[in-house]
C-alpha positions as CSV (number, residue, x, y, z in Angstrom):
1,Q,-13.9,-56.2,74.4
2,M,-17.8,-55.9,74.3
3,Y,-17.7,-55.3,70.4
4,E,-15.7,-58.5,70.1
5,Q,-18.3,-60.5,72.1
6,M,-21.5,-59.2,70.1
7,P,-22.8,-61.6,67.8
8,K,-22.6,-61.0,63.9
9,P,-23.9,-59.0,62.1
10,K,-22.5,-56.0,63.8
11,Y,-23.2,-52.3,62.8
12,V,-21.9,-49.1,64.4
13,L,-23.6,-45.7,64.1
14,A,-21.4,-42.8,65.4
15,I,-23.7,-39.9,66.4
16,G,-22.3,-36.6,67.1
17,S,-18.9,-34.8,66.5
18,C,-17.3,-36.1,69.7
19,A,-17.9,-39.7,68.7
20,S,-16.7,-39.0,65.3
21,T,-13.7,-36.9,65.6
22,G,-13.2,-36.4,69.3
23,G,-14.8,-32.9,69.1
24,P,-13.2,-30.2,71.5
25,F,-12.1,-33.1,73.7
26,G,-9.8,-34.8,71.1
27,S,-6.5,-36.6,71.9
28,E,-4.6,-33.5,71.5
29,Y,-6.5,-31.9,74.5
30,S,-7.2,-34.9,76.7
31,Y,-5.6,-38.1,77.5
32,A,-9.2,-39.6,78.4
33,A,-10.9,-39.1,75.0
34,V,-10.0,-40.8,71.7
35,S,-10.3,-38.4,68.6
36,G,-12.7,-40.6,66.6
37,V,-14.3,-43.9,67.2
38,D,-13.3,-45.1,63.8
39,K,-9.8,-45.9,65.3
40,I,-11.2,-48.3,67.7
41,L,-14.3,-49.8,66.0
42,P,-15.3,-50.0,62.2
43,V,-18.0,-47.3,61.8
44,D,-20.8,-47.8,59.4
45,V,-22.5,-44.4,59.3
46,F,-21.2,-41.1,60.8
47,V,-24.0,-38.5,62.0
48,P,-22.6,-35.1,62.2
49,G,-23.3,-32.4,64.4
50,C,-22.7,-31.2,68.1
51,P,-25.4,-32.0,69.1
52,P,-26.7,-33.7,66.0
53,R,-30.1,-32.6,64.5
54,P,-33.1,-34.9,64.7
55,E,-33.3,-35.0,61.0
56,A,-29.5,-36.0,60.9
57,I,-30.0,-38.8,63.3
58,L,-33.0,-39.9,61.3
59,H,-31.2,-39.8,58.1
60,G,-28.4,-41.8,59.7
61,L,-30.8,-44.6,60.8
62,I,-32.4,-44.7,57.4
63,T,-28.8,-45.1,55.9
64,L,-28.0,-47.8,58.1
65,K,-31.1,-49.6,57.3
66,K,-30.7,-49.2,53.8
67,R,-27.1,-50.7,54.1
68,I,-28.3,-53.6,56.1
69,E,-30.9,-54.3,53.4
70,G,-28.1,-54.2,50.8
71,Q,-29.2,-51.1,48.9
72,K,-26.9,-48.5,47.5
73,V,-26.9,-45.4,49.6
74,L,-25.9,-42.0,48.1
75,V,-24.3,-39.4,50.3
76,Q,-26.5,-36.2,50.0
77,D,-26.7,-32.7,51.9
78,G,-23.5,-33.3,53.6
79,L,-24.8,-36.2,55.7
80,R,-23.4,-39.6,55.6
């Protein structure tokens, strides 16, 4: 409900394995966790890791910044 109330433009950055895939607490193991935030919200950039490394978070933020600016972004080094 909060996402729907936010003004546009909206951007979502999923940080960490638990936010991206549910991690070890996915829906097959727990009723309280959703296996992947992309099932609820449209995610623009996924940052992998558990916990994510600082350079992965920085790469995710730079990728999101470039997408906001309208530049093409290449996936490299296994990071999105």
